[in-house]
C-alpha positions, 0 to 999 in steps of 0.5 A: 537524492530523494528516496522513493517509497511505495506503500502497497495494500490488499483490502477487503472492506477498505480499512487496510486501504485507509491505513495505507493512505494515512501512512502515505500522507505522513510519508509524503510530508517527509518524503515527496516521492511516497506513493500508495497503490493497491496490490491488485495493480501489481505495481513494479517495485524497481523504481522504489528504494523502500516498500511497505506491504500491508494486508488485512488478515483473515483466518490467519492468512493475508488476502490475495492481492486482487481484492479491493473495497466493494462498491 
């Protein structure tokens, strides 16, 4: 059985998304069912065996999940 892993991130400037994507690439080489999604998509966690949550920290607080890189 393959374990499904999700990496979820909240970012303001994009660097946290870049780290999450790098983690996802490494996981995908070992686990074919690894995915990366932004927190603003409010992904459902039910179908995953493990979740990695990452966020930039601003003034000691995690970012709200709806933030995404400017552009």
